[in-house]
N, C-alpha and C positions, 0 to 999 in steps of 0.2 A: 611570302608577298599576295596572301589570298586576299587580303584586307584593300590592298591596289587591285585588284580585278574589279571586285564589287563596288569601288568606287567609279571607278572610269565606267561601268556599266549602269550606274548610275546617272552618273554625270551624264553620259549619251544620253539617256532617258528624257532628263529633264530640260535638257535644249534644245529634243526636236517634241516636246510634248505640248508646250506652249509658245508653238511660233509666233504671236500675239505680244505677249509678254517678254519674250527673248528679242522682239524690235524692239519694242520700249524699252528694255535693257540695256539694248545697243545705243541706240539717239540718246541717252541720259548719260551713257559713259561716254560718248562723243564730247555731248555737250560739259561734261562733267573736266573733260582734261583738255578741252579746247580754250574752255575760260581761264585755264592754270596758267595756260598758255600764251596765250593772249596777255594776261598780265605781268606773266613772268618775263614776254618780250618787251612792254611797253616800258616797264620798270627798269632792265637793260638797259634801255637807251635811257634813263633817266641817269642810270650808274656809272653809265659809262661816260657822259658829260659833265656829271660831279667829281669823277677820276681825273677829267684832263683840267678843272678847275681847281685840285689840289697838285696833281704836277706840276704842271706846266708853272705857274708862284714859285714851286720850290725849286724845280729848276731855273728859273731868270733870278729867284733870290741872290743877293751880294752877301752872302755868311760866309769867306773866306779871311781866316782869323787875321790878317795885314786890312784889310778892309774894316773888321769887327774893331779892331785896336786904336786905327783911325778916328773910331768914334763915328764913325758913319749910320747912319739911322736906315733900322730891318724891319721895325711894324711894318711900314707901309707895304714891305716884299710878304709879308708872314700872314697882314687880313684877307689876301681873297683866300689863300690858302683855307684860313679855320671858316673863312666862310663857306668855302667848298666841302669842308671835311664835316662842320655841319651838317650841311646842306643831303651828304652822302648819309650820312648816320639815319637824319630823319624818315629820307626813302627805301631804307634797308629795312627798318621798323618797320613804315607803312607794307610794304612788300610783304613781309612775314606775317603778319597779322591778316593782310586779304588771304593768304596763302591758308594759312591756320583754319580763318572763319571758311572759307569756300569749304575745305577738306570735312570742319565739323560738320556741317550744317549738309554736303551731299552725301557722302560716305553715309551715314545712314541710310539715306533712301534709296543706293544701290546694296549695302548689305540687306536691304529689308527686301526688297524684291528678288535679290539671288536664294532669299529663304523662299521665297514664294514659287518662284519657279519652280525649286524641287517638292515643294508642297504649297499647298493653295493658302493664306493664313489669312484672318480676321483684319480689318482695322487696326481693332485695337491693339492684337498685337503685331501689327508692324511698327506701333507708333512704341511700343516698348522695346525693342527691339531698335530703334532710331535713339529712343532715351539709352539704353544700354551704350548706344555709339559715340554718343556726345560724351557721354563719360569717359569711356574707354579711350576716345580720340584726345579728350581732356587730357587725359594720362599719360598717355603715347607722347604728347608733345611735350607735353612737361618736363619727363622722363628725357627726352629726346633732346631738350635743350642746357638741361644740370648735366647730361652726361658730357655733350660738346664742348660744352665752357666749362667745367671740370678737366677734359683730354687738352686742351689748349692752353688752359692756365699752367698745365705742370708739364707740358711737354712740350711744347713752342718756345722755344729758344732764340732769341732778338741776333744772337752772335752766330748762330749757323742758319739762320733764315732757313733755305733751299732745304737740308739735310732736317729740320726738326719739324720744317713745316709738310713736308710726304710724311712724317713718320707719324706726326699727329694726323694727318688726314686718314690717311690709314687705319690706323686704333679707331678716328673717328667712324669709319663705316663699319667696322666689326662689330662694333657698338651697336650700332645704331641697327645692323638685322638681326641682330638678338635680342635687340628692344624690339622692333619690330613684327620676328617671330612668336614673343609672345602676347604681342599686341593681336596677331590672327588666331592664336590659340583660343584666348580670350571670347574673339569678337564670334568665332562659332561654333559658342555657345549663347549666343545673344538672345537665341529664343529659348530658351529656361524660361520655363510658368513664373518663376520668381524668383530674386533679388537670393535668396539663400542656395535655391536650386545653382542657381549660377556663379557661384563660389564654389560651389561644393563642385561643379562637375570641370567647372577651369583651374579647380586645385591640383585634380585625376590629371588632369590634357597636361600640366605641368609635368608633371612628377612621370610623367611618359613621352619626354620629347625624344627617346632613340627612337621613338614608334611613328612620332610626327616628322622628323629632318625629313627622310625622303621626300613625300610630298612636298615640301618648301622648299629641295633644290630641285627638285623638276619644275616646278610650276616659275621659280625666282629664272632657270635656266630656261626655260620657252618664252617668257616676258622677254628678258636682256637678250637672249639672240633675234627678236623677234625686230626689237629695239636697235638691234645693231643694225640689222639690216637697212631697217631704212633711213637710220643717220649718214652710214655709209653709201646710200644710193642713188649719188650725185649724177651717174651717166647713167641712171638706169630711164628705160623708157615713163612718161607719165603714167602711163595706165599701171604697168608692174610698181611704181610708188604707190597709187591709190589703194592696188589691190593688196597689199604689204600693209597699208595703214588698215584697212579695212577690217584683215585678218589680224593687224597684232592688238585690235577693239576684241574682238571676238576670243581670242586667246585672253586678252584679260579677263574678259566674263566665264569661258568655260573653264579659267584656273581657281577660282573663285569657285565656283560649283562643284570643283571639283576637290577644293581644300573644305569647301563642308560637307561635303557626303563622306571622304576619306578621315576626320576626325571624328566626326559622330560613330561612324563605322567604327572605325579605333578605339572608340569608347564605348560604346557598346559589347564587341568585342571582348576587351579589359572587364568592363563592369559584369557582364557575364562569365566570366574565369574567374572574378575574384568570388562572386557568389558561389559558382559550383565547387571553387574548394575548400570556401567554409561550412558548405553543405556535406563536402566529403569528412574534413574534419571532427563535424559536429557527428557523423553515422561512426566513426574508428571511434571516437570517445563512449 
């Protein structure tokens, strides 16, 4: 576990060495998550109204068998339902596009500044990191969409809606965490000087999943725990809630720095070990 200790020391040094850059990163992180929350809340209200437009006509529609056999028209009852469903699908797509665009645009900036917090980077290198983040973010979202679509198409059973939905959701969360882990592992190498070096380092990191998983689980636990206290703090004093929110953003930034330092420390340690093993084998020959 020496690499964890070394990573913690480097993380502490990075967080306290450039206070102005850390403050800028904190404000941008707050703005990034704040915008996502505002967009999600805005569309949550729209989606709720759309669902009401779907559910109300469905409840009021006269669809019993006797009525249908008597020839009573049902088209007038179903038209509001269809309009509500169409509006619901439009708003769901709009929400997905807004969140995706915000993620793709802002994520690279946050990662670039995080790299600069560890070691000062020129503007050109920050732009390269942003480009890699854009490409990786697009792959991550595409993989996430495909995986979730496949899971719900294959595991969701309308006849056993409650049970199948619960199972599909659990599988989707597990697969999403795996995809997100791979995305974070690749992003940790976004400061590579070339795409060739980036693919080489990323492939090597993927092969050391046992080495980097503890860091991923530690960060996930810290972020999840802090978010849990915020969401369940309805009875907390306002000052304590604000303190928890500030702590939440600090944990997000610190966990990203910890991930970057740990993956690169682990990569260097494994690389040096492989090089030493190769030299030793050549000496024996």
